[in-house]
C-alpha positions as CSV (number, residue, x, y, z in Angstrom):
1,X,4.0,20.8,4.2
2,X,1.5,17.8,4.5
3,X,-1.3,20.0,5.8
4,X,-2.9,21.0,2.6
5,X,-2.3,17.1,1.8
6,X,-4.2,15.6,4.6
7,X,-7.3,18.5,3.9
8,X,-7.4,17.2,1.2
9,X,-7.4,13.5,1.9
10,X,-9.4,14.0,4.6
11,X,-11.9,15.7,2.2
12,X,-12.5,12.5,0.3
13,X,-12.9,10.7,3.2
14,X,-16.0,12.6,3.9
15,X,-16.5,11.6,0.0
16,X,-16.4,7.7,1.2
17,X,-18.3,8.3,5.0
18,X,-21.2,9.6,2.5
19,X,-21.6,6.9,-0.3
20,X,-23.8,4.5,0.4
21,X,-21.8,2.2,-1.5
22,X,-19.8,2.3,2.0
23,X,-22.5,2.3,4.5
24,X,-22.6,-1.4,5.5
25,X,-18.7,-1.1,5.9
26,X,-17.8,-1.8,9.2
27,X,-15.1,0.9,10.7
28,X,-14.9,3.0,8.0
29,X,-14.0,5.9,9.8
30,X,-11.2,3.8,11.7
31,X,-9.9,2.4,8.2
32,X,-10.5,6.0,6.1
33,X,-8.1,7.0,8.5
34,X,-5.3,4.5,9.0
35,X,-5.9,4.3,4.5
36,X,-4.8,8.1,4.7
37,X,-1.6,7.5,7.1
38,X,-0.4,5.2,4.8
39,X,-1.1,7.3,1.6
40,X,0.3,9.5,3.3
41,X,3.1,7.8,4.2
42,X,4.4,6.3,0.3
43,X,3.5,10.1,-1.8
44,X,7.0,10.2,-1.7
45,X,6.4,13.6,-3.5
46,X,3.4,15.1,-1.4
47,X,1.0,15.4,-4.8
48,X,-1.1,13.3,-4.2
49,X,-0.7,10.3,-6.1
50,X,1.7,7.2,-5.1
51,X,4.0,7.2,-8.6
52,X,5.7,4.7,-9.9
53,X,8.8,5.0,-7.9
54,X,6.9,5.5,-4.6
55,X,5.9,1.7,-5.0
56,X,8.7,0.9,-5.4
57,X,10.1,1.8,-2.3
58,X,6.8,0.8,-0.6
59,X,7.3,-3.0,-1.6
60,X,11.2,-2.7,-1.2
61,X,10.6,-1.9,3.0
62,X,7.9,-4.5,2.8
63,X,10.4,-6.7,1.6
64,X,9.2,-7.8,-1.3
65,X,11.0,-5.8,-3.8
66,X,9.8,-5.9,-7.3
67,X,11.0,-5.4,-11.3
68,X,9.7,-2.0,-13.1
69,X,7.4,-4.3,-15.0
70,X,5.4,-5.8,-11.9
71,X,4.7,-2.5,-10.1
72,X,3.9,-1.2,-13.9
73,X,1.1,-4.5,-14.0
74,X,0.4,-3.2,-10.2
75,X,-0.3,0.2,-10.9
76,X,-2.5,-0.3,-14.0
77,X,-4.4,-3.3,-11.7
78,X,-5.4,-0.1,-9.4
79,X,-6.3,2.5,-11.8
80,X,-7.7,0.2,-14.8
81,X,-5.2,1.0,-16.8
82,X,-6.0,4.8,-16.9
83,X,-2.9,6.4,-15.3
84,X,0.8,5.7,-14.2
85,X,0.0,7.0,-10.7
86,X,-2.1,5.5,-8.1
87,X,-4.7,8.1,-6.5
88,X,-6.0,8.5,-2.9
89,X,-9.7,7.1,-4.3
90,X,-8.3,5.1,-6.2
91,X,-6.5,3.6,-3.1
92,X,-9.3,3.9,-1.0
93,X,-11.2,1.7,-3.8
94,X,-8.8,-1.3,-4.3
95,X,-8.7,-1.0,0.2
96,X,-12.3,-1.3,0.9
97,X,-13.6,-3.3,-2.7
98,X,-14.2,-6.8,-2.5
99,X,-11.9,-7.8,-6.0
100,X,-8.3,-9.1,-4.6
101,X,-5.7,-6.9,-5.5
102,X,-1.7,-6.9,-5.3
103,X,-1.7,-3.7,-3.1
104,X,-4.5,-4.9,-0.6
105,X,-2.6,-8.1,-0.1
106,X,0.3,-6.3,0.3
107,X,-1.1,-3.9,2.6
108,X,-3.2,-6.1,4.7
109,X,-0.2,-8.8,5.6
110,X,2.2,-6.0,5.8
111,X,2.4,-5.8,10.1
112,X,2.0,-9.3,10.0
113,X,5.1,-10.5,7.8
114,X,7.2,-7.9,10.0
115,X,5.9,-9.0,13.4
116,X,6.7,-13.2,12.4
117,X,9.5,-13.0,10.4
118,X,12.0,-10.4,12.5
119,X,15.5,-10.7,10.0
120,X,17.9,-12.2,11.8
121,X,21.1,-10.5,12.2
122,X,24.9,-11.2,12.0
123,X,27.0,-13.6,9.8
124,X,25.1,-16.6,8.4
125,X,25.9,-19.8,10.6
126,X,28.9,-21.6,8.7
127,X,27.9,-24.8,7.1
128,X,29.9,-28.1,5.4
129,X,29.3,-29.8,2.7
130,X,27.0,-32.4,4.5
131,X,24.5,-29.8,5.2
132,X,24.1,-28.7,1.4
133,X,20.7,-30.0,-0.8
């Protein structure tokens, strides 16, 4: 089911590889492969776009849930206010672009946050009145 989408995204990656604007980007082919994988992971309906619910799921998975208003603002920032969904071209442009976008920051630190701050398991330790602030 993902094969047609994989093919479409691969074609878009080839366009980016041929684009002179990105010719000085280091490891472009490897970066595009990672971007494609991440994009496909969060494109829940396999339609080639990340919608509000997909961004919501992504943020929850990263441990940073957002309100619908915050999510709409993120999507608007990525798309320039043109669309309610994030296309793969918009996604790659943000990831390769020089401007600081919320989505780019989230994706950059996704791995680091998950590795360095493992969630504690079990019940919280008991506290007494003296330990409260």
